[in-house]
C-alpha positions in Angstrom: 51.6 122.9 93.4 49.7 124.2 90.3 48.2 127.9 89.9 46.5 129.9 87.2 47.4 133.0 86.5 45.7 135.5 83.6 46.7 138.7 82.0 46.2 140.5 78.4 48.8 139.9 76.1 49.8 141.5 72.4 50.4 139.6 69.5 50.9 141.9 66.0 49.7 140.7 63.1 52.1 142.9 60.7 55.8 143.7 62.5 55.8 145.9 65.3 58.2 148.6 63.1 55.1 148.8 60.3 52.9 148.9 63.1 54.5 152.2 64.1 54.8 153.7 61.4 50.6 153.0 60.7 50.0 155.0 63.6 52.4 157.7 62.8 50.7 158.0 59.6 47.3 158.2 61.5 48.2 161.0 63.5 49.4 162.8 60.9 46.0 162.5 59.3 44.1 163.5 62.0 46.8 166.9 63.0 44.7 169.1 60.9 41.0 168.4 61.8 41.9 168.2 65.5 44.3 172.0 64.6 41.5 173.5 62.8 40.4 177.1 64.1 37.5 179.0 63.5 36.2 182.8 64.7 33.9 182.8 67.5 30.6 185.3 68.2 33.3 187.9 69.4 35.4 187.6 66.8 38.4 185.5 68.5 40.1 182.4 67.1 39.8 179.5 68.9 40.9 175.4 68.3 37.3 173.7 67.3 38.2 170.5 65.6 36.0 169.8 62.2 33.1 167.5 62.7 33.6 163.7 63.1 37.6 164.4 64.0 37.1 162.2 66.9 35.3 159.6 65.0 37.8 159.4 62.6 40.5 159.2 65.5 38.6 156.1 66.8 38.4 154.6 63.5 42.0 155.2 63.6 42.6 153.5 67.0 40.4 150.6 66.3 42.0 149.8 62.9 45.7 149.7 65.3 44.3 148.1 68.1 42.9 144.7 65.4 46.4 145.1 64.3 47.9 144.7 67.6 45.9 141.2 68.3 45.2 142.0 71.9 44.7 138.2 73.7 43.6 136.8 77.1 46.4 134.7 78.1 46.2 132.8 81.1 48.9 130.5 82.2 48.7 127.2 84.3 51.9 127.2 86.5 53.9 124.5 88.6 55.6 126.4 91.8 59.0 124.4 92.4 60.2 124.7 96.2 63.4 127.1 97.3 66.8 124.5 98.2 68.2 125.8 101.0 71.5 124.0 102.8 72.6 123.7 105.9 76.3 123.0 106.6 77.2 120.9 110.1 81.0 120.9 111.1 82.3 117.7 112.2 86.0 118.6 112.5 87.9 118.2 115.9 88.0 121.8 116.5 84.0 121.7 116.3 84.0 118.5 118.7 85.5 120.3 121.6 83.8 120.2 124.8 79.8 121.4 124.3 80.2 122.3 120.6 79.4 119.2 119.2 76.0 119.0 121.4 74.9 122.5 120.9 75.6 121.6 117.1 73.1 118.8 117.1 71.0 120.4 119.0 70.9 123.4 116.7 70.5 121.1 113.7 67.7 119.6 115.1 66.1 122.8 115.7 66.9 124.0 112.0 65.4 121.1 110.2 62.1 121.1 112.2 61.4 124.8 111.6 62.5 124.3 108.1 59.6 121.8 107.7 57.0 123.7 108.9 58.0 126.6 105.9 56.3 125.9 102.9 57.6 125.9 99.5 61.2 125.6 101.0 63.7 121.9 100.9 66.5 121.8 103.3 69.5 119.8 102.4 72.0 119.0 105.1 75.6 118.8 104.2 78.2 117.1 107.3 81.5 118.4 107.0 83.7 115.4 108.1 87.3 116.3 109.6 89.8 117.0 106.7 92.7 115.2 107.5 95.8 117.2 107.4 94.3 119.9 105.0 92.0 121.8 108.0 88.5 122.4 108.0 87.1 121.9 104.2 83.9 123.4 105.0 83.9 125.9 101.5 84.9 123.1 99.7 82.0 120.9 100.9 79.1 123.7 100.4 80.5 124.2 96.6 80.2 120.6 96.1 76.6 120.4 97.1 75.9 123.7 95.8 76.6 122.4 92.1 73.7 120.4 92.5 70.9 122.9 93.2 69.7 125.5 90.7 70.8 128.9 91.2 67.8 130.1 90.4 66.5 128.1 93.8 68.7 128.6 95.9 67.1 130.5 99.5 70.3 130.9 101.8 72.8 128.8 103.1 73.7 128.5 106.9 76.6 127.0 108.6 76.5 125.7 111.8 80.4 125.5 112.8 83.6 127.1 115.4 84.5 129.3 112.6 87.7 127.3 111.6 87.6 126.6 108.2 90.9 126.8 106.2 89.4 126.7 102.3 87.8 130.1 102.2 89.2 132.0 98.9 90.0 135.5 99.2 86.8 136.3 97.4 84.7 134.6 98.0 81.2 135.0 96.5 77.5 133.7 96.9 74.2 134.9 95.6 72.3 134.1 98.4 72.3 135.0 102.1 75.2 133.5 103.7 74.3 132.5 107.6 76.7 131.7 110.1 75.7 129.9 113.8 79.0 129.5 116.0 78.8 127.6 119.3 79.3 129.5 122.7 79.9 133.2 123.0 82.2 135.6 121.4 85.5 136.5 123.6 87.1 132.8 124.3 90.6 132.6 125.2 93.4 129.8 123.6 96.8 128.9 125.2 98.9 127.4 122.5 102.3 126.3 122.1 103.7 127.1 118.3 107.3 125.5 117.2 108.9 128.2 115.3 112.1 126.2 114.6 112.9 123.0 115.5 116.0 120.9 113.6 115.1 117.6 112.4 118.6 116.0 112.8 121.5 116.6 115.5 125.0 115.7 116.4 125.3 112.8 119.1 127.1 114.5 121.6 126.0 118.3 121.1 123.3 120.1 121.7 120.3 121.6 119.1 118.4 124.8 120.0 114.8 124.9 119.8 112.7 128.0 119.3 109.2 128.1 120.7 106.2 130.7 121.8 103.6 130.6 124.1 101.0 132.6 122.8 97.6 133.2 124.7 95.2 133.3 121.8 91.9 136.2 122.0 93.6 137.5 125.4 93.4 141.0 126.2 96.8 140.7 127.7 99.4 138.1 126.8 102.1 139.5 129.3 103.4 137.3 132.4 104.7 133.6 131.6 103.9 130.4 132.0 105.7 127.3 132.7 106.8 124.9 130.1 107.3 121.8 131.4 110.3 119.3 129.2 110.6 115.8 128.8 113.1 113.5 126.6 113.0 110.0 125.9 110.7 109.9 129.5 113.6 110.7 131.7 112.4 113.1 134.6 111.3 116.3 132.9 112.4 119.9 133.4 110.2 123.0 133.8 111.2 126.2 132.9 109.1 129.8 133.2 109.3 131.4 129.8 107.3 134.4 128.9 103.8 134.9 127.5 104.0 135.7 123.3 107.8 136.1 123.2 110.2 133.7 121.7 111.6 131.3 123.7 115.0 129.1 123.5 115.2 125.7 124.5 118.9 123.4 124.4 117.8 120.1 123.9 121.5 117.9 124.2 121.5 114.8 121.8 122.9 112.0 123.9 122.9 108.8 121.7 122.3 108.0 117.9 118.4 107.5 116.6 115.3 109.5 117.0 115.2 111.7 120.2 111.2 112.9 121.6 111.0 115.9 123.2 107.7 116.5 124.2 106.8 120.3 125.4 104.0 121.1 127.7 102.4 124.6 128.4 100.2 125.1 131.9 97.1 125.3 131.2 95.6 129.2 131.3 93.7 130.0 134.0 92.3 133.4 135.5 89.5 136.3 135.9 88.4 136.2 132.8 88.1 132.4 132.4 90.4 129.6 131.3 91.2 128.4 127.8 88.5 126.4 125.3 90.8 123.3 125.4 94.6 122.3 126.1 95.1 120.1 123.3 97.5 122.6 121.5 99.3 123.4 125.1 101.6 120.7 124.0 103.6 119.5 121.2 106.1 116.6 120.0 109.4 117.0 118.1 111.5 113.9 116.8 115.7 114.8 116.3 117.1 112.3 114.8 120.5 112.1 116.2 123.6 111.2 114.2 127.5 110.9 114.6 129.4 114.0 112.7 132.4 112.6 110.9 133.1 109.0 112.4 136.9 109.2 113.5 138.5 105.8 112.6 142.3 104.7 113.6 143.3 101.6 111.2 146.9 100.2 112.2 147.7 97.6 109.8 150.5 94.9 111.2 152.2 93.3 108.8 152.0 93.3 104.5 149.3 90.5 103.0 147.1 90.3 99.8 143.8 91.6 101.6 145.2 94.5 103.7 143.7 97.1 101.5 140.3 95.3 102.3 139.5 98.1 105.6 140.9 100.9 104.3 139.2 100.7 101.2 136.0 100.0 103.0 136.6 102.9 105.3 137.8 105.4 102.6 134.4 104.7 100.5 132.6 105.9 103.3 131.8 109.7 103.3 131.4 110.3 106.8 134.0 108.8 108.5 137.6 110.4 109.0 140.6 108.0 108.8 143.3 107.9 110.7 145.9 104.9 109.0 149.0 103.6 110.0 151.0 100.6 107.7 153.9 98.5 109.7 155.9 97.6 106.8 158.2 95.0 108.6 157.6 91.6 108.1 158.5 89.1 110.9 161.1 87.6 108.8 163.1 91.0 108.1 164.0 91.1 112.5 167.3 92.9 112.1 167.2 95.0 114.9 167.3 98.1 113.1 165.9 100.4 115.1 162.3 101.5 113.9 162.7 105.2 113.9 165.2 104.7 110.9 162.8 102.2 109.1 159.6 104.2 109.2 158.6 107.0 107.0 157.1 109.1 109.7 157.7 108.4 113.7 154.9 106.2 114.6 153.0 108.8 117.0 152.3 105.9 119.7 151.9 108.1 122.1 150.2 110.6 121.0 147.6 108.3 119.7 147.1 105.8 122.0 147.1 107.9 125.4 146.3 111.5 124.4 144.2 111.4 121.6 142.4 107.7 122.1 139.1 109.2 124.0 138.7 110.8 120.2 138.2 107.8 117.9 135.0 106.5 117.6 136.7 102.9 116.3 140.4 101.6 116.6 140.8 98.5 113.9 144.0 96.2 114.1 144.6 94.5 110.9 146.7 91.4 111.0 148.3 93.6 113.8 151.2 92.3 115.7 152.6 93.6 119.1 156.6 93.7 118.2 157.2 96.1 121.0 155.3 99.1 119.1 152.5 99.5 122.0 154.1 99.2 125.4 151.9 97.7 127.8 150.6 101.1 129.0 148.9 101.6 126.0 147.3 98.5 125.6 145.7 98.8 129.1 144.5 102.2 127.8 143.0 100.3 124.8 141.4 98.2 127.2 139.7 100.8 129.5 138.8 103.0 126.2 136.4 99.8 125.2 135.4 99.5 128.4 134.5 103.2 128.8 132.5 102.4 125.8 134.8 102.5 122.9 134.9 100.2 119.9 137.6 97.9 119.0 137.7 95.7 115.8 140.3 93.2 114.9 141.0 90.9 111.8 143.6 88.6 112.7 145.7 86.4 110.8 148.7 83.5 111.9 150.0 86.1 114.2 147.3 85.9 116.6 148.5 82.5 117.4 152.4 83.3 117.9 154.4 85.4 120.4 153.2 88.6 119.1 149.5 88.1 119.2 147.7 90.9 121.2 145.9 88.3 123.2 149.0 87.6 125.7 148.8 91.4 126.2 146.2 93.4 128.5 144.5 93.9 125.8 143.7 90.0 125.5 141.7 90.7 128.7 138.5 92.4 126.6 138.8 89.5 123.8 136.2 87.6 123.2 138.4 84.9 122.1 141.4 83.6 123.0 144.1 80.7 121.3 145.0 77.9 122.1 148.4 78.0 124.7 151.3 75.7 125.5 153.9 74.1 122.9 153.4 74.2 119.5 149.4 75.5 119.7 150.6 78.5 117.0 150.9 75.3 114.3 148.0 73.4 116.1 145.6 76.7 116.0 146.5 77.5 112.1 143.4 76.2 109.9 144.7 76.0 106.5 142.1 74.1 104.5 138.9 75.1 102.3 135.7 75.9 104.1 132.8 78.3 103.2 131.7 80.7 106.4 128.6 79.3 108.3 126.3 81.6 109.9 125.0 80.2 113.2 121.5 79.9 114.6 122.7 82.8 116.8 124.0 84.7 113.6 121.1 84.6 112.1 119.0 86.7 114.7 121.7 89.1 115.1 121.4 92.1 113.0 124.9 91.8 112.2 124.8 88.7 110.2 121.0 88.0 109.2 120.0 88.0 105.7 123.3 88.4 104.6 122.8 87.6 100.7 124.2 83.6 99.8 124.4 82.8 104.1 123.2 79.2 104.7 119.6 79.1 106.2 117.3 77.3 109.3 114.3 76.0 109.2 111.7 77.2 112.3 112.6 74.4 113.9 116.6 75.5 113.7 117.8 72.4 111.4 120.1 73.7 108.4 118.0 74.3 105.2 120.3 75.4 102.9 124.5 75.3 102.5 125.7 78.9 101.8 126.1 79.5 98.5 129.0 82.1 98.6 133.1 81.8 97.9 135.0 79.8 100.0 138.2 81.1 102.2 141.3 78.7 103.0 142.6 80.2 106.6 141.2 80.9 109.7 142.5 80.3 113.7 141.3 78.3 116.2 140.7 79.7 119.2 138.3 79.4 122.2 135.2 81.6 122.7 135.0 82.2 126.0 132.5 85.4 125.8 130.1 87.1 123.8 128.5 86.5 120.6 129.7 83.7 118.1 127.7 84.5 114.5 129.7 82.6 112.5 132.0 79.5 112.1 134.4 78.2 110.3 135.8 74.4 110.0 135.3 72.2 112.6 132.4 74.2 114.0 134.7 76.5 115.5 134.2 80.2 115.6 135.2 82.4 113.1 133.7 85.8 114.2 132.1 86.4 117.8 131.2 90.0 118.8 131.0 91.0 122.3 130.5 93.4 124.6 132.6 94.8 127.4 131.9 97.5 129.7 130.1 100.5 127.5 132.3 99.2 124.3 132.1 96.7 122.0 134.6 94.1 120.6 134.7 92.3 117.3 137.2 89.5 116.6 137.6 88.1 112.9 139.3 85.2 113.2 140.5 85.3 109.6 142.0 87.1 107.1 140.8 85.9 103.7 137.7 87.8 103.8 139.3 90.3 101.0 138.5 86.5 98.4 134.8 87.7 98.7 135.4 91.1 97.3 137.9 89.8 93.9 134.5 87.6 93.6 137.2 83.8 93.9 134.6 80.9 93.5 131.3 83.3 93.3 132.6 85.9 95.7 130.4 87.1 98.7 129.1 89.9 100.8 132.4 91.0 101.9 131.8 95.0 101.9 128.6 94.8 103.7 129.6 92.2 106.3 132.6 94.6 107.1 130.0 97.8 106.8 127.6 96.0 109.4 130.5 94.7 112.1 132.2 98.6 111.7 128.9 100.1 112.5 127.5 97.5 114.8 130.7 98.6 117.5 130.4 101.9 117.0 126.4 101.3 118.3 124.7 102.2 115.4 120.8 101.7 116.4 119.4 100.2 113.4 122.6 97.3 114.2 121.2 96.7 118.0 120.6 93.0 118.8 118.4 93.8 121.4 116.2 96.6 120.8 112.6 97.8 121.0 111.9 100.2 118.4 108.6 102.4 117.7 107.4 104.3 114.9 104.3 106.0 114.2 103.2 106.7 110.7 99.5 108.0 109.3 98.3 107.3 112.9 99.2 103.8 112.5 102.2 102.5 115.8 104.1 99.7 115.0 106.8 98.2 117.5 109.5 96.2 116.3 111.1 94.3 119.5 114.6 92.1 118.4 116.5 90.0 120.4 118.7 87.1 120.5 117.2 84.9 123.3 114.7 82.5 121.8 111.4 81.6 122.7 107.9 82.9 122.4 107.7 87.0 121.8 106.9 89.0 124.9 103.8 91.0 125.9 103.7 94.4 124.6 102.7 97.5 127.0 101.4 100.8 125.2 101.0 103.9 127.6 99.3 106.8 125.6 99.7 110.4 125.6 96.5 110.6 128.2 98.1 107.9 130.2 95.7 105.0 129.5 97.4 101.8 128.6 97.0 98.8 126.8 98.6 95.5 126.2 99.6 93.7 122.8 100.9 90.2 122.1 104.1 91.1 119.6 104.1 88.8 116.5 107.2 86.9 115.4 108.6 87.7 112.0 111.3 85.4 111.9 115.0 86.7 112.2 114.5 87.5 115.8 112.3 90.3 115.3 108.6 90.5 116.8 106.1 93.2 116.1 102.9 94.9 117.6 100.8 97.2 116.1 97.7 99.2 117.2 96.4 103.0 116.0 97.7 106.1 117.5 95.5 109.0 116.3 96.3 111.1 120.1 98.9 113.5 119.4 101.8 113.0 121.8 104.5 110.7 123.3 103.5 107.4 123.0 106.0 105.1 125.3 105.8 101.0 124.9 107.9 98.6 126.8 108.4 94.7 126.9 109.4 94.5 130.5 113.2 95.3 129.9 113.3 97.8 126.9 111.4 101.0 127.1 111.1 103.0 123.8 109.1 106.5 122.7 107.7 107.1 119.5 106.5 110.8 118.4 102.8 111.3 117.4 102.0 114.7 115.9 98.7 115.9 115.7 96.8 114.3 112.5 95.1 117.9 111.7 97.9 120.8 112.4 95.4 123.3 110.9 92.4 122.1 113.4 94.1 122.6 116.3 96.2 125.5 115.9 93.3 128.3 116.8 90.9 126.1 119.3 88.9 129.3 119.7 85.3 129.2 117.7 86.0 132.6 115.6 83.8 134.2 113.0 86.3 136.0 111.3 87.4 133.5 108.6 83.9 133.7 107.1 83.1 136.9 107.9 83.4 139.0 104.8 81.5 135.8 102.8 78.8 136.9 105.5 79.0 140.5 104.6 78.9 140.3 101.0 75.6 137.8 101.0 74.2 140.2 103.1 73.5 137.0 105.6 73.9 137.3 109.7 76.1 136.1 112.6 74.7 134.3 115.5 76.1 132.8 118.5 74.7 130.0 120.1 75.3 130.8 123.6 76.5 128.4 126.1 73.5 126.6 127.3 73.0 123.1 126.7 70.0 124.4 124.7 71.0 126.8 121.7 69.7 130.0 121.1 68.9 129.0 117.9 67.2 132.3 115.5 63.9 131.8 114.0 63.7 131.6 109.7 61.5 133.2 107.7 60.9 133.6 104.0 61.9 137.1 102.9 61.6 138.8 99.8 64.7 139.4 96.8 66.6 142.7 97.6 65.0 142.8 101.2 66.9 142.2 104.6 67.8 138.6 105.0 68.8 138.2 108.9 67.5 141.1 111.7 67.5 140.5 115.7 66.4 137.1 116.3 65.9 135.7 112.8 67.4 135.2 109.8 65.9 134.7 106.3 65.8 132.8 103.5 65.2 134.0 100.2 61.9 133.7 98.5 62.6 132.6 94.8 59.6 132.2 93.2 60.9 129.7 90.4 58.4 127.8 88.7 57.6 125.8 85.4 54.7 126.9 83.2 52.5 123.6 82.5 49.8 125.3 80.6 48.9 128.2 78.0 45.4 129.8 76.9 45.0 132.2 74.8 41.6 134.3 73.3 41.7 136.7 71.2 39.9 140.1 72.8 39.5 142.0 68.9 39.2 139.0 66.6 38.6 139.8 62.9 35.3 139.2 62.6 34.4 141.9 65.1 37.2 144.2 63.9 36.3 144.5 60.9 32.8 145.8 61.0 33.9 147.9 64.5 36.1 149.9 61.9 34.0 150.1 58.8 31.3 151.5 61.0 33.2 153.6 62.8 34.8 154.9 59.4 31.4 155.3 58.1 30.3 157.5 60.7 32.7 159.8 60.6 32.5 160.3 57.1 28.7 160.8 57.5 29.7 163.4 60.7 32.1 165.2 58.5 29.9 165.5 54.9 27.3 167.5 57.2 
């Protein structure tokens, strides 16, 4: 809008200091005439200016005025409208209950009222969810203000629940900041806060969690609340915990891998009203179970070239405590010398295989032939140890087919393969010829032997695609596989490596003593260390080597379910149960090597459950924005300093569907910007000058005769 404004302006023709000097000289010249005294009729002397003094003063004044050059100036201005900023909070906490409806209705009302105010432009900025950084309302305001000239800023209005997490300590604004909050003051929110939770736990030992249940905004926080503890989908346990005080929980770690613990505090209710939301009444904690210092018993039999293979492997693992005994007496030295006279130390048979047997996580027999060292009762103890959950690994040689074979002892009941029996069976069982170990189709799916470097491969239809490229072995034992999974084959397609589950435990049988050739690099070598590591860890039930397994993980709001199985056929359908109880079905996609994967988004915090009909797994989803759900009350405290410093107003919209939106008024700078029922937007009056017209009030053609005329009159008056 254009405006025309007129006023008097001065444009001196000489510098101001010179004009001031001339005025001073004129005053000095006038002082004698103005200060003249003369005697009156009564004889008293009085001030009586000389004749023509005033005319002289007018002449000087006209001269100084002409030099000051007065002008009548008329400006044509184009006024620019002021700009008001409206911030609309769209974070998670602002979306609870009736808040989004109130905020939207208040926004519509403010925009409608702003359109009716002249010379005002309203800019609306929505503040989105800030990920894991909380509500970034102040940052959004600073970005919007960067495009607004501060001379035109009328004020800022924020429609938010007040849970803002980026307000600096010394926040300042040179315009009124008005805070409009949904609901009414005095809201209460119950939350469960984890003070301390370990990320790892030792299998077989409980871990301690420190938590506190708090009632934010409550006048009194005494009393107790029921806390429900769920672990990996097991039946829940309920405890009564004091509100506002730390509580300690013991959680047992029963297996390796991830243990998911969900804690839920009961919803608060009472005469003062319930809480805002129960979204932060629940928290999920994931604890990774690890084994503490695996204890391994290694018993080496008769000496052979690869005798130290297992010892090197197990000693290289810093997490393994190894107890190793070596039987140095070869079979051909059977001279009936008592064992206690041959051993460097007494072989603690009873101590190892009866008293402390169950303290070991794995027992390894390397080319061990039973020459009376282990009575049948101790071998039965080992078999019972495996059935009860222990692990046994045998790497055998020619002794396995002879009279000292462990297959002919009570331990043979749990072995997955047995050598042939009968006359001449020992010679027939020994195969001494060059061959390359062959991974079976089942082995290609088994985690112990899948994707081994240099292994043979198969097509999707099961045909052999490429032969193995690793080095050859030269001796194997013929045996009949009667149980378990044959993952590698030797000469003639006979079993070379057999893995089996016995009761709660596991047994691994390697029917050759030439794996050490790979470590020497013979004929190109092979993945000896990796294969032996996988065998040992599979027997000790490491979760990543489970052949029948269903696992799930959540990363960045995305749920990935992986099913591993040795069973051929199409992958099954996966049923996923969200934390709110809703279920969905997803067809898993085959990814090769016995794996199938199903994926979906998982934004809801809590415990997600997945099942393929046989196995069930759990995954923990934390809140995508922990800062946002830490306090769900509508609270003015974070923004109150900014409101007070800017002279703005704080208003509650009420709890009704139609919010109580204050009126908008334009206020002058320096006046109050808020009052009962209204908030003010400053009127800045910013403008742009589009034209200037100047008319001299005492041009030279008028000033010269005026000054000379007054000077002449003054001279004639004074000359009389």
